[in-house]
TIKE-971460 format. One record per residue (C-alpha): residue number from 1; residue in one letter; chain; y negated, z negated, x negated. Coordinates in steps of 0.05 Angstrom, whole numbers, always signed. Layout:
<sites>
[NUM A A [Y Z X]]
...
</sites>
This chain:
<sites>
[1 X A [+0 +0 +0]]
[2 X A [-47 -18 -57]]
[3 X A [-31 +48 -92]]
[4 X A [-45 +88 -29]]
[5 X A [-111 +52 -20]]
[6 X A [-130 +65 -93]]
[7 X A [-113 +140 -86]]
[8 X A [-155 +143 -22]]
[9 X A [-215 +112 -57]]
[10 X A [-208 +162 -115]]
[11 X A [-202 +221 -68]]
[12 X A [-262 +196 -28]]
[13 X A [-302 +188 -93]]
[14 X A [-284 +258 -116]]
[15 X A [-299 +288 -48]]
[16 X A [-367 +252 -47]]
[17 X A [-385 +277 -116]]
[18 X A [-363 +347 -98]]
[19 X A [-408 +347 -36]]
[20 X A [-466 +318 -77]]
[21 X A [-457 +371 -132]]
[22 X A [-452 +428 -81]]
[23 X A [-514 +402 -46]]
[24 X A [-550 +396 -113]]
[25 X A [-531 +466 -135]]
[26 X A [-552 +494 -67]]
[27 X A [-619 +458 -71]]
[28 X A [-632 +484 -142]]
[29 X A [-616 +555 -119]]
[30 X A [-664 +548 -61]]
[31 X A [-720 +524 -107]]
[32 X A [-709 +581 -156]]
[33 X A [-704 +633 -100]]
[34 X A [-768 +605 -70]]
[35 X A [-804 +612 -136]]
[36 X A [-778 +683 -146]]
[37 X A [-803 +704 -77]]
[38 X A [-871 +671 -92]]
[39 X A [-875 +709 -158]]
[40 X A [-852 +776 -130]]
[41 X A [-906 +770 -76]]
[42 X A [-957 +774 -132]]
[43 X A [-986 +705 -123]]
[44 X A [-990 +689 -197]]
[45 X A [-1013 +756 -226]]
[46 X A [-1088 +756 -219]]
[47 X A [-1137 +726 -268]]
[48 X A [-1165 +683 -211]]
[49 X A [-1097 +654 -193]]
[50 X A [-1081 +637 -266]]
[51 X A [-1149 +607 -279]]
[52 X A [-1144 +565 -215]]
[53 X A [-1076 +538 -236]]
[54 X A [-1102 +518 -305]]
[55 X A [-1164 +485 -275]]
[56 X A [-1120 +446 -226]]
[57 X A [-1075 +424 -282]]
[58 X A [-1133 +400 -325]]
[59 X A [-1164 +363 -265]]
[60 X A [-1100 +327 -245]]
[61 X A [-1090 +302 -317]]
[62 X A [-1162 +278 -321]]
[63 X A [-1155 +241 -255]]
[64 X A [-1091 +207 -279]]
[65 X A [-1106 +197 -353]]
[66 X A [-1101 +121 -349]]
[67 X A [-1033 +125 -314]]
[68 X A [-1008 +175 -365]]
[69 X A [-1030 +131 -422]]
[70 X A [-996 +71 -390]]
[71 X A [-932 +111 -381]]
[72 X A [-930 +134 -453]]
[73 X A [-942 +61 -474]]
[74 X A [-883 +39 -432]]
[75 X A [-836 +92 -459]]
[76 X A [-856 +93 -533]]
[77 X A [-904 +35 -544]]
[78 X A [-961 +81 -566]]
[79 X A [-1031 +54 -567]]
[80 X A [-1084 +86 -524]]
[81 X A [-1116 +120 -584]]
[82 X A [-1051 +147 -610]]
[83 X A [-1032 +173 -541]]
[84 X A [-1097 +210 -537]]
[85 X A [-1096 +235 -608]]
[86 X A [-1024 +259 -608]]
[87 X A [-1014 +280 -536]]
[88 X A [-1069 +279 -483]]
[89 X A [-1126 +303 -528]]
[90 X A [-1084 +360 -556]]
[91 X A [-1068 +380 -484]]
[92 X A [-1142 +383 -466]]
[93 X A [-1157 +424 -528]]
[94 X A [-1100 +472 -512]]
[95 X A [-1120 +483 -439]]
[96 X A [-1193 +494 -458]]
[97 X A [-1169 +546 -508]]
[98 X A [-1129 +582 -455]]
[99 X A [-1185 +581 -405]]
[100 X A [-1234 +609 -457]]
[101 X A [-1188 +665 -479]]
[102 X A [-1148 +680 -415]]
[103 X A [-1185 +745 -396]]
[104 X A [-1177 +771 -467]]
[105 X A [-1103 +752 -469]]
[106 X A [-1090 +788 -402]]
[107 X A [-1127 +852 -421]]
[108 X A [-1082 +911 -436]]
[109 X A [-1085 +931 -509]]
[110 X A [-1100 +1004 -525]]
[111 X A [-1055 +1035 -578]]
[112 X A [-1057 +1099 -617]]
[113 X A [-1016 +1157 -591]]
[114 X A [-979 +1204 -638]]
[115 X A [-992 +1278 -635]]
[116 X A [-920 +1291 -615]]
[117 X A [-933 +1263 -545]]
[118 X A [-1006 +1283 -537]]
[119 X A [-1046 +1290 -494]]
[120 X A [-1034 +1219 -471]]
[121 X A [-1059 +1147 -474]]
[122 X A [-1017 +1088 -496]]
[123 X A [-1025 +1014 -481]]
[124 X A [-989 +948 -481]]
[125 X A [-993 +908 -416]]
[126 X A [-974 +834 -422]]
[127 X A [-932 +817 -361]]
[128 X A [-903 +750 -340]]
[129 X A [-828 +742 -342]]
[130 X A [-824 +711 -273]]
[131 X A [-789 +645 -262]]
[132 X A [-784 +604 -327]]
[133 X A [-748 +539 -343]]
[134 X A [-780 +488 -389]]
[135 X A [-735 +433 -415]]
[136 X A [-777 +380 -449]]
[137 X A [-761 +324 -499]]
[138 X A [-776 +249 -499]]
[139 X A [-813 +239 -565]]
[140 X A [-879 +269 -541]]
[141 X A [-860 +269 -467]]
[142 X A [-928 +287 -439]]
[143 X A [-953 +339 -490]]
[144 X A [-887 +376 -500]]
[145 X A [-879 +383 -425]]
[146 X A [-949 +405 -407]]
[147 X A [-965 +448 -467]]
[148 X A [-911 +500 -452]]
[149 X A [-928 +493 -378]]
[150 X A [-1000 +511 -393]]
[151 X A [-978 +574 -430]]
[152 X A [-928 +593 -376]]
[153 X A [-981 +588 -321]]
[154 X A [-1033 +625 -363]]
[155 X A [-983 +681 -371]]
[156 X A [-972 +684 -296]]
[157 X A [-903 +653 -288]]
[158 X A [-873 +605 -238]]
[159 X A [-843 +544 -272]]
[160 X A [-785 +496 -264]]
[161 X A [-794 +435 -308]]
[162 X A [-739 +388 -331]]
[163 X A [-772 +328 -366]]
[164 X A [-730 +280 -407]]
[165 X A [-694 +223 -372]]
[166 X A [-703 +182 -435]]
[167 X A [-778 +174 -423]]
[168 X A [-774 +153 -349]]
[169 X A [-845 +126 -341]]
[170 X A [-877 +190 -366]]
[171 X A [-828 +233 -327]]
[172 X A [-847 +195 -264]]
[173 X A [-922 +206 -272]]
[174 X A [-911 +279 -290]]
[175 X A [-869 +289 -228]]
[176 X A [-921 +254 -185]]
[177 X A [-981 +294 -209]]
[178 X A [-944 +361 -207]]
[179 X A [-922 +349 -135]]
[180 X A [-994 +330 -115]]
[181 X A [-1025 +390 -151]]
[182 X A [-980 +450 -142]]
[183 X A [-935 +479 -88]]
[184 X A [-862 +475 -110]]
[185 X A [-860 +551 -107]]
[186 X A [-906 +552 -168]]
[187 X A [-887 +488 -206]]
[188 X A [-826 +445 -190]]
[189 X A [-801 +385 -229]]
[190 X A [-727 +370 -230]]
[191 X A [-709 +299 -251]]
[192 X A [-642 +273 -276]]
[193 X A [-599 +273 -338]]
[194 X A [-549 +318 -373]]
[195 X A [-514 +339 -309]]
[196 X A [-579 +364 -278]]
[197 X A [-596 +402 -342]]
[198 X A [-527 +434 -341]]
[199 X A [-535 +453 -268]]
[200 X A [-602 +485 -283]]
[201 X A [-573 +525 -341]]
[202 X A [-520 +554 -295]]
[203 X A [-576 +587 -255]]
[204 X A [-610 +652 -273]]
[205 X A [-680 +644 -302]]
[206 X A [-724 +698 -331]]
[207 X A [-742 +656 -392]]
[208 X A [-720 +588 -420]]
[209 X A [-763 +545 -465]]
[210 X A [-725 +486 -496]]
[211 X A [-749 +431 -542]]
[212 X A [-698 +383 -570]]
[213 X A [-640 +380 -619]]
[214 X A [-597 +435 -648]]
[215 X A [-533 +413 -613]]
[216 X A [-563 +421 -544]]
[217 X A [-601 +482 -568]]
[218 X A [-535 +517 -582]]
[219 X A [-512 +500 -512]]
[220 X A [-577 +526 -481]]
[221 X A [-570 +591 -519]]
[222 X A [-497 +598 -498]]
[223 X A [-514 +589 -424]]
[224 X A [-575 +635 -429]]
[225 X A [-530 +689 -458]]
[226 X A [-490 +692 -394]]
[227 X A [-552 +719 -358]]
[228 X A [-582 +754 -420]]
[229 X A [-641 +707 -412]]
[230 X A [-690 +704 -472]]
[231 X A [-702 +636 -501]]
[232 X A [-748 +596 -546]]
[233 X A [-714 +539 -581]]
[234 X A [-759 +487 -613]]
[235 X A [-711 +444 -653]]
[236 X A [-720 +402 -715]]
[237 X A [-684 +385 -779]]
[238 X A [-695 +348 -844]]
[239 X A [-766 +369 -865]]
[240 X A [-775 +355 -940]]
[241 X A [-836 +332 -979]]
[242 X A [-842 +355 -1051]]
[243 X A [-889 +317 -1097]]
[244 X A [-905 +348 -1165]]
[245 X A [-934 +312 -1225]]
[246 X A [-1000 +348 -1214]]
[247 X A [-1009 +319 -1143]]
[248 X A [-1065 +273 -1122]]
[249 X A [-1018 +214 -1111]]
[250 X A [-1066 +172 -1070]]
[251 X A [-1078 +229 -1021]]
[252 X A [-1003 +244 -1020]]
[253 X A [-985 +172 -1004]]
[254 X A [-1037 +166 -949]]
[255 X A [-1020 +231 -914]]
[256 X A [-945 +222 -920]]
[257 X A [-951 +151 -890]]
[258 X A [-991 +180 -833]]
[259 X A [-943 +238 -820]]
[260 X A [-880 +197 -827]]
[261 X A [-896 +134 -789]]
[262 X A [-938 +160 -731]]
[263 X A [-896 +150 -668]]
[264 X A [-847 +113 -713]]
[265 X A [-823 +177 -744]]
[266 X A [-802 +205 -677]]
[267 X A [-836 +271 -691]]
[268 X A [-799 +337 -701]]
[269 X A [-844 +356 -760]]
[270 X A [-846 +287 -791]]
[271 X A [-831 +284 -866]]
[272 X A [-757 +268 -868]]
[273 X A [-747 +255 -943]]
[274 X A [-786 +259 -1008]]
[275 X A [-767 +296 -1071]]
[276 X A [-812 +272 -1128]]
[277 X A [-817 +287 -1202]]
[278 X A [-794 +229 -1244]]
[279 X A [-859 +223 -1284]]
[280 X A [-900 +203 -1222]]
[281 X A [-846 +167 -1182]]
[282 X A [-865 +95 -1196]]
[283 X A [-939 +105 -1184]]
[284 X A [-925 +140 -1118]]
[285 X A [-880 +85 -1092]]
[286 X A [-932 +33 -1107]]
[287 X A [-987 +74 -1073]]
[288 X A [-944 +89 -1013]]
[289 X A [-931 +14 -1002]]
[290 X A [-1005 +1 -1007]]
[291 X A [-1023 +55 -956]]
[292 X A [-971 +30 -906]]
[293 X A [-1000 -40 -910]]
[294 X A [-1070 -11 -903]]
[295 X A [-1050 +25 -839]]
[296 X A [-1002 -23 -806]]
[297 X A [-1015 -90 -838]]
[298 X A [-970 -138 -876]]
[299 X A [-927 -148 -814]]
[300 X A [-924 -81 -776]]
[301 X A [-878 -111 -723]]
[302 X A [-935 -157 -703]]
[303 X A [-983 -97 -697]]
[304 X A [-994 -81 -623]]
[305 X A [-1013 -9 -641]]
[306 X A [-945 +2 -674]]
[307 X A [-897 +34 -624]]
[308 X A [-823 +27 -611]]
[309 X A [-759 +68 -615]]
[310 X A [-745 +105 -550]]
[311 X A [-680 +67 -533]]
[312 X A [-626 +23 -561]]
[313 X A [-578 +79 -578]]
[314 X A [-629 +113 -623]]
[315 X A [-649 +45 -652]]
[316 X A [-577 +31 -672]]
[317 X A [-569 +101 -701]]
[318 X A [-631 +93 -745]]
[319 X A [-614 +23 -768]]
[320 X A [-545 +48 -789]]
[321 X A [-580 +92 -840]]
[322 X A [-614 +33 -875]]
[323 X A [-578 +13 -939]]
[324 X A [-609 -54 -956]]
[325 X A [-591 -46 -1030]]
[326 X A [-638 +14 -1033]]
[327 X A [-695 -13 -990]]
[328 X A [-756 -24 -1034]]
[329 X A [-805 -36 -977]]
[330 X A [-800 -56 -904]]
[331 X A [-732 -56 -870]]
[332 X A [-750 -108 -818]]
[333 X A [-723 -97 -748]]
[334 X A [-734 -129 -680]]
[335 X A [-674 -119 -636]]
[336 X A [-710 -147 -575]]
[337 X A [-766 -97 -576]]
[338 X A [-724 -43 -611]]
[339 X A [-774 -34 -667]]
[340 X A [-764 -19 -740]]
[341 X A [-819 -30 -792]]
[342 X A [-839 +27 -839]]
[343 X A [-783 +29 -890]]
[344 X A [-778 +61 -958]]
[345 X A [-710 +73 -989]]
[346 X A [-710 +91 -1063]]
[347 X A [-656 +117 -1109]]
[348 X A [-624 +154 -1051]]
[349 X A [-567 +202 -1064]]
[350 X A [-554 +267 -1026]]
[351 X A [-489 +240 -998]]
[352 X A [-520 +176 -970]]
[353 X A [-516 +167 -894]]
[354 X A [-592 +173 -888]]
[355 X A [-588 +244 -915]]
[356 X A [-533 +266 -867]]
[357 X A [-577 +283 -807]]
[358 X A [-649 +284 -784]]
[359 X A [-673 +212 -786]]
[360 X A [-724 +215 -729]]
[361 X A [-746 +144 -745]]
[362 X A [-790 +103 -792]]
[363 X A [-743 +107 -852]]
[364 X A [-765 +148 -912]]
[365 X A [-714 +163 -967]]
[366 X A [-741 +180 -1036]]
[367 X A [-701 +222 -1085]]
[368 X A [-724 +229 -1158]]
[369 X A [-717 +297 -1191]]
[370 X A [-722 +316 -1264]]
[371 X A [-762 +379 -1250]]
[372 X A [-785 +424 -1194]]
[373 X A [-727 +473 -1202]]
[374 X A [-681 +416 -1182]]
[375 X A [-723 +403 -1120]]
[376 X A [-725 +477 -1103]]
[377 X A [-650 +486 -1110]]
[378 X A [-637 +424 -1068]]
[379 X A [-679 +449 -1009]]
[380 X A [-651 +519 -1014]]
[381 X A [-581 +494 -1004]]
[382 X A [-599 +456 -939]]
[383 X A [-607 +486 -869]]
[384 X A [-676 +516 -860]]
[385 X A [-723 +459 -841]]
[386 X A [-777 +461 -787]]
[387 X A [-830 +440 -837]]
[388 X A [-841 +434 -912]]
[389 X A [-896 +394 -946]]
[390 X A [-917 +405 -1018]]
[391 X A [-965 +361 -1057]]
[392 X A [-991 +396 -1119]]
[393 X A [-1053 +423 -1154]]
[394 X A [-1014 +478 -1188]]
[395 X A [-1021 +547 -1157]]
[396 X A [-957 +572 -1188]]
[397 X A [-917 +515 -1158]]
[398 X A [-951 +528 -1091]]
[399 X A [-932 +601 -1091]]
[400 X A [-860 +585 -1111]]
[401 X A [-846 +536 -1054]]
[402 X A [-889 +566 -999]]
[403 X A [-865 +638 -1009]]
[404 X A [-796 +628 -1038]]
[405 X A [-765 +580 -989]]
[406 X A [-749 +591 -915]]
[407 X A [-777 +541 -866]]
[408 X A [-815 +541 -800]]
[409 X A [-884 +523 -826]]
[410 X A [-918 +471 -868]]
[411 X A [-976 +445 -909]]
[412 X A [-999 +441 -980]]
[413 X A [-1028 +372 -995]]
[414 X A [-1021 +348 -924]]
[415 X A [-971 +335 -868]]
[416 X A [-967 +353 -793]]
[417 X A [-1036 +385 -788]]
[418 X A [-1011 +457 -787]]
[419 X A [-989 +446 -715]]
[420 X A [-1062 +435 -693]]
[421 X A [-1087 +505 -712]]
[422 X A [-1088 +551 -651]]
[423 X A [-1086 +612 -696]]
[424 X A [-1021 +592 -729]]
[425 X A [-952 +602 -697]]
[426 X A [-908 +541 -691]]
[427 X A [-833 +547 -691]]
[428 X A [-770 +541 -731]]
[429 X A [-721 +587 -766]]
[430 X A [-646 +584 -766]]
[431 X A [-622 +513 -752]]
[432 X A [-694 +491 -736]]
[433 X A [-703 +539 -678]]
[434 X A [-724 +608 -656]]
[435 X A [-788 +634 -626]]
[436 X A [-859 +609 -634]]
[437 X A [-917 +583 -593]]
[438 X A [-987 +551 -597]]
[439 X A [-1052 +587 -582]]
[440 X A [-1044 +662 -568]]
[441 X A [-971 +657 -591]]
[442 X A [-957 +613 -530]]
[443 X A [-985 +665 -482]]
[444 X A [-944 +719 -518]]
[445 X A [-881 +677 -514]]
[446 X A [-884 +673 -438]]
[447 X A [-905 +747 -431]]
[448 X A [-866 +811 -438]]
[449 X A [-905 +864 -476]]
[450 X A [-896 +923 -429]]
[451 X A [-906 +991 -463]]
[452 X A [-942 +1043 -420]]
[453 X A [-956 +1116 -437]]
[454 X A [-1001 +1155 -389]]
[455 X A [-993 +1229 -401]]
[456 X A [-1046 +1279 -381]]
[457 X A [-1031 +1328 -325]]
[458 X A [-1081 +1381 -347]]
[459 X A [-1040 +1403 -406]]
[460 X A [-966 +1408 -423]]
[461 X A [-930 +1420 -488]]
[462 X A [-872 +1468 -473]]
[463 X A [-837 +1458 -540]]
[464 X A [-798 +1398 -514]]
[465 X A [-765 +1437 -458]]
[466 X A [-704 +1482 -462]]
[467 X A [-688 +1535 -479]]
[468 X A [-694 +1514 -552]]
[469 X A [-713 +1570 -600]]
[470 X A [-723 +1574 -675]]
[471 X A [-798 +1574 -664]]
[472 X A [-794 +1511 -624]]
[473 X A [-752 +1479 -678]]
[474 X A [-804 +1496 -731]]
[475 X A [-859 +1466 -687]]
[476 X A [-819 +1402 -672]]
[477 X A [-804 +1393 -746]]
[478 X A [-878 +1400 -760]]
[479 X A [-899 +1349 -707]]
[480 X A [-843 +1299 -717]]
</sites>
């Protein structure tokens, strides 16, 4: 009797989940079909419609800025200033850039026309893809959701957004303001975890924009391939810092500390490890310690402006990398608030656990090299990183690393700041991603460059038509 009852409960559970899943899939399909009809009706194509969407987006963020700041604080412990500097302020800058340049971006581009198809005019018309899916990460949960959304709307698309379930407070406020601001036929937020993401990826979208890790990125690409859907994958990797003996060590220490420990290292382009020439190693370590104390105080875990790790699973993963025998600064942890102080590990070897994967936390390994060739060879053997940072005053060294190695983007004598330039593309290569965005590149990412040739009717070149003669062959060889 007990066994029968147990089987009944299991069957009931499976039946319930089957019904829920079928209902969820049906609802997703209805949302996507609704957006496709809205798009095909031409509601997003005009300049006025796109500008209106961007203005509404900017206004809803301004009206809810305090709530957004509070949500980011709850999820990641960021101070008000850091939230504005690293997320909200960048969003405002990005949307103003799009509003300023939207007409220019939308304008068809005239191209030259070869003699072989004259008389004709050629142009490239940027056209929206249609219905796009944006899957956002948790580390900059506001910016990395709304920045691609801004570009998608500017390009004239309808958007389905899947924010991260790991940043629930920010996801909640994003959902709320999107529902208040846009019809679901234009922008719709789908909440949930991995199952909801998988269900979304089973559906046909016209473009997918994913930010996250390489493991999920491979899955996204695999699912997109079933529908031949183009994708942008913004991933990550172990972004190296190289410090040469000619570097300004004080500037290097300050800018590395800023780039590494902002958001507790939970930044895709954060310096992941340092390769430094032996001659300047000791001085750099001393200066780096000094700069960390200057920024975060003697006890960073008592600093209210110092954030927290996103959740306990990531906290435990990062703490597992810390080899106490190699810690030369920091290493303090607070399990209750899931916080880790800025930590420097020295004398690190390539086969140490901390070098096995992207750290994505406030732990900085330092590896001493005998010369720059050793550093170059080490980086060359690794998967292509999202960023590379070089500190040097030597032009020859700069040329060697910046032009010789493959990586997404980077800086000479700085960290992170390359992502703030609208005129520079941002994106990875190989393991660190595919596709680029930021500035005009964002608009281009969410637009298909449609090639149009308008041939004249007042003249016709008969040489392309049969019957083909020896004279026509001579003429064709001359034109082509």
